[in-house]
FIVEX-78353 format. One line per 4 residues: for each residue x, y, z of C-alpha. Coordinates in steps of 0.02 Angstrom, whole numbers, always signed. Example, Ala and Ser with C-alpha at 12.3 -4.5 7.8 and 13.67 -1.06 7.14 Angstrom:
+615,-225,+390  +684,-53,+357
# end
This chain:
+2,+2,-7  +140,+114,+55  +222,+85,-110  +76,+105,-216
+38,+273,-129  +210,+339,-159  +214,+302,-350  +35,+373,-355
+119,+539,-265  +260,+543,-395  +155,+529,-537  +27,+675,-477
+161,+783,-433  +242,+772,-594  +81,+797,-686  +43,+959,-573
+213,+1026,-621  +324,+992,-476  +509,+965,-491  +533,+870,-337
+448,+766,-211  +495,+662,-68  +420,+584,+89  +463,+595,+278
+377,+541,+436  +286,+689,+534  +403,+658,+677  +557,+662,+576
+626,+829,+649  +648,+821,+843  +785,+948,+839  +696,+1083,+762
+613,+1126,+919  +772,+1164,+1019  +842,+1263,+862  +682,+1357,+863
+673,+1408,+1039  +879,+1463,+1022  +827,+1577,+879  +673,+1661,+972
+765,+1676,+1134  +910,+1763,+1047  +784,+1887,+956  +840,+1849,+795
+662,+1843,+724  +653,+2033,+742  +471,+2105,+741  +405,+1938,+666
+310,+1913,+809  +202,+1768,+746  +360,+1654,+740  +350,+1672,+927
+153,+1670,+949  +145,+1504,+862  +312,+1433,+915  +231,+1283,+1021
+140,+1229,+860  +282,+1264,+746  +399,+1153,+841  +339,+979,+752
+203,+945,+629  +123,+846,+754  +115,+985,+865  +15,+1072,+732
-87,+927,+696  -76,+762,+808  -148,+637,+696  -30,+666,+555
+93,+532,+519  +177,+559,+354  +233,+739,+272  +245,+743,+87
+370,+876,+30  +363,+943,-140  +482,+1077,-236  +452,+1194,-379
+606,+1249,-470  +602,+1459,-482  +772,+1459,-547  +800,+1637,-645
+860,+1647,-822  +1013,+1739,-788  +1125,+1797,-627  +979,+1874,-517
+1106,+1994,-430  +1182,+2062,-588  +1080,+2221,-570  +1154,+2266,-399
+1284,+2369,-492  +1139,+2469,-584  +1126,+2587,-448  +983,+2681,-525
+880,+2518,-546  +769,+2431,-413  +825,+2256,-390  +680,+2131,-338
+716,+1963,-277  +701,+1822,-415  +560,+1741,-313  +448,+1896,-322
+477,+1934,-506  +341,+1829,-571  +157,+1770,-498  +146,+1742,-317
+214,+1566,-281  +86,+1537,-150  -52,+1524,-277  +35,+1413,-395
+107,+1292,-265  -47,+1283,-174  -147,+1231,-334  -28,+1078,-365
-35,+1028,-187  -224,+1016,-185  -211,+914,-341  -90,+783,-263
-175,+785,-95  -351,+752,-180  -273,+602,-257  -185,+542,-108
-350,+561,-13  -458,+473,-144  -325,+320,-155  -302,+299,+40
-451,+368,+125  -338,+466,+245  -362,+653,+294  -234,+770,+211
-195,+948,+244  -89,+1061,+126  +34,+1199,+174  +126,+1331,+85
+222,+1444,+191  +70,+1512,+279  +44,+1413,+432  +163,+1376,+575
+255,+1226,+484  +446,+1210,+463  +455,+1172,+293  +651,+1176,+269
+696,+1055,+400  +553,+944,+342  +613,+950,+158  +800,+903,+210
+724,+761,+316  +630,+702,+155  +788,+720,+49  +750,+866,-57
+904,+950,-12  +996,+1005,+149  +995,+1165,+237  +1143,+1261,+181
+1260,+1385,+288  +1137,+1518,+233  +995,+1411,+315  +894,+1385,+166
+865,+1233,+72  +1010,+1177,-60  +969,+1038,-192  +1091,+955,-296
+976,+971,-444  +910,+1138,-415  +1027,+1227,-324  +950,+1363,-192
+794,+1381,-308  +657,+1281,-236  +491,+1348,-188  +423,+1209,-46
+246,+1148,-17  +191,+1014,+111  +59,+900,+114  +32,+811,+299
-71,+656,+296  -144,+538,+437  -80,+390,+305  +93,+306,+347
+195,+314,+200  +378,+246,+187  +504,+392,+219  +632,+427,+99
+816,+446,+157  +871,+624,+209  +998,+715,+102  +1176,+726,+163
+1266,+903,+185  +1364,+939,+36  +1419,+1120,+84  +1597,+1058,+136
+1724,+1191,+175  +1628,+1324,+52  +1564,+1479,+142  +1525,+1593,-7
+1355,+1619,+43  +1404,+1668,+219  +1533,+1799,+135  +1432,+1874,+7
+1299,+1936,+140  +1315,+2133,+130  +1257,+2142,+312  +1332,+2011,+397
+1173,+1929,+442  +1261,+1753,+479  +1323,+1752,+646  +1388,+1581,+612
+1361,+1454,+489  +1188,+1372,+483  +1124,+1516,+589  +1033,+1676,+528
+1002,+1831,+634  +846,+1901,+533  +864,+2074,+607  +1019,+2108,+503
+952,+2012,+349  +904,+2127,+190  +761,+2014,+134  +695,+2047,+318
+732,+2219,+313  +641,+2265,+147  +506,+2145,+159  +448,+2094,+341
+521,+2239,+442  +371,+2362,+463  +482,+2518,+537  +612,+2622,+483
+780,+2548,+432  +917,+2576,+539  +1056,+2685,+470  +1187,+2559,+505
+1106,+2449,+365  +1048,+2581,+225  +1219,+2584,+123  +1236,+2398,+125
+1045,+2377,+59  +1123,+2462,-101  +983,+2456,-228  +896,+2311,-168
+708,+2365,-145  +629,+2199,-118  +724,+2059,-45  +895,+1993,-69
+965,+1855,-167  +1164,+1868,-130  +1177,+1726,-21  +1071,+1608,-131
+1141,+1665,-302  +1334,+1626,-256  +1301,+1451,-199  +1400,+1338,-330
+1267,+1207,-337  +1168,+1333,-433  +1268,+1276,-591  +1162,+1115,-599
+992,+1216,-601  +899,+1241,-758  +784,+1387,-783  +599,+1370,-703
+498,+1278,-825  +351,+1367,-748  +330,+1520,-859  +229,+1607,-723
+377,+1627,-613  +467,+1713,-753  +510,+1898,-717  +364,+2026,-785
+406,+2192,-866  +330,+2266,-711  +445,+2173,-588  +607,+2152,-694
+713,+2269,-606  +628,+2433,-643  +706,+2596,-633  +698,+2677,-459
+618,+2830,-524  +460,+2721,-577  +451,+2647,-399  +467,+2818,-330
+319,+2889,-430  +203,+2760,-369  +47,+2806,-267  -50,+2660,-179
-170,+2638,-319  -24,+2633,-458  +72,+2514,-337  -60,+2396,-314
-89,+2397,-517  +86,+2380,-560  +134,+2226,-431  -56,+2135,-425
-28,+1945,-426  +148,+1968,-367  +235,+1948,-183  +277,+2124,-191
+99,+2190,-188  +77,+2104,-5  +220,+2201,+67  +133,+2376,+14
+179,+2524,-66  +250,+2626,+92  +382,+2489,+125  +434,+2466,-60
+443,+2651,-73  +548,+2672,+89  +662,+2537,+8  +673,+2636,-158
+715,+2798,-61  +851,+2715,+23  +909,+2640,-151  +904,+2815,-228
+1008,+2890,-82  +1139,+2762,-124  +1137,+2789,-296  +1177,+2973,-292
+1111,+3005,-462  +1066,+3184,-487  +910,+3129,-591  +823,+3056,-440
+832,+3222,-347  +668,+3281,-382  +578,+3120,-370  +642,+3113,-204
+596,+3283,-155  +422,+3263,-193  +402,+3125,-60  +463,+3235,+78
+277,+3269,+107  +219,+3100,+70  +67,+3059,+191  +172,+2906,+259
+297,+2947,+400  +380,+2780,+344  +419,+2866,+160  +444,+3046,+222
+594,+2984,+344  +685,+2897,+203  +641,+3034,+80  +746,+3156,+206
+886,+3043,+223  +901,+3017,+21  +866,+3205,-7  +1017,+3245,+100
+1123,+3138,-2  +1052,+3194,-160  +1016,+3391,-156  +1145,+3531,-136
+1165,+3620,+35  +1056,+3773,-31  +906,+3657,-99  +921,+3557,+62
+910,+3695,+184  +758,+3762,+87  +672,+3589,+108  +707,+3592,+284
+620,+3758,+306  +477,+3701,+214  +455,+3538,+275  +570,+3510,+428
+492,+3642,+530  +326,+3568,+504  +365,+3391,+543  +253,+3322,+680
+309,+3123,+673  +473,+3097,+790  +556,+2982,+684  +549,+3093,+532
+607,+3250,+636  +742,+3144,+704  +798,+3115,+505  +784,+3298,+476
+894,+3341,+636  +1027,+3205,+599  +1039,+3265,+400  +1061,+3438,+458
+1199,+3395,+561  +1295,+3306,+425
# end
């Protein structure tokens, strides 16, 4: 029965477009709970409070669903056609992480998971539940236990066939399916991912401090980005692929077969000026159906202002100046920082006289004060 179910799962996964599928037991990651507890105790989750709130349920699949016996782990390749960090040297363009340049993976992966889960349920009579990065389930340790790959020194999953470019989905089920063997760690002495990080977000191999991670800062972090990270962010406006892109195992990864993951014109590293000009309605229209939309206009424009300040391109001075009076304090604060780096002294003093003296938000007022002192 277990062998037949595994063959069925493999056939349905291939038909649904998945590039990899393996099975592990629901109790296969007992060490994950202690690693998660240490991560949270050190505060390395930053302001992602949901990680701590659901820590008890996150520690194992059976804490989330006690009846679960097996976890079917599936991977969908999203490898970009070219080097995703090549545009980090084009200072006046907005670098968007490879995973977010196409359609939102949640929709695509979930549709495929449901197809596989329905077939599994029909054949076994077992209960099934599908998960795509939206529930307290530790997909990466489970994927490693199932043999889809291993967690590299950058803490992300690495596959010998697909490098660092796999979207993960999971099906938990009450049927007991023979597990596959886990994958060995093939990182060896390599530390390219650790050395590539612009903000030194890895305290040690296999450890991440999200508070220093550009992906966290530009996507998850809801507030003002600390000045110590702004220059290092460069022109990364949504996420960061540096540690993923330098992995040697990527040489085996073929470009994603799923064309909906391919870059769209709207998200293919557009000009900073285009991003800076977006109001909320234009932002929603431009990024509809992509992961960028979920982060919201204010955070993305905040990030684009940091990139504009780093670019030192005079052509961006006026687009930045217009945002000094934006309705969002998040945007205004970074507009002050960027304008101070772009405008001449006279123009900055004039702007300070118009906007700075009227500012009521403490964080934005502090940016005016710091900029004036410099």
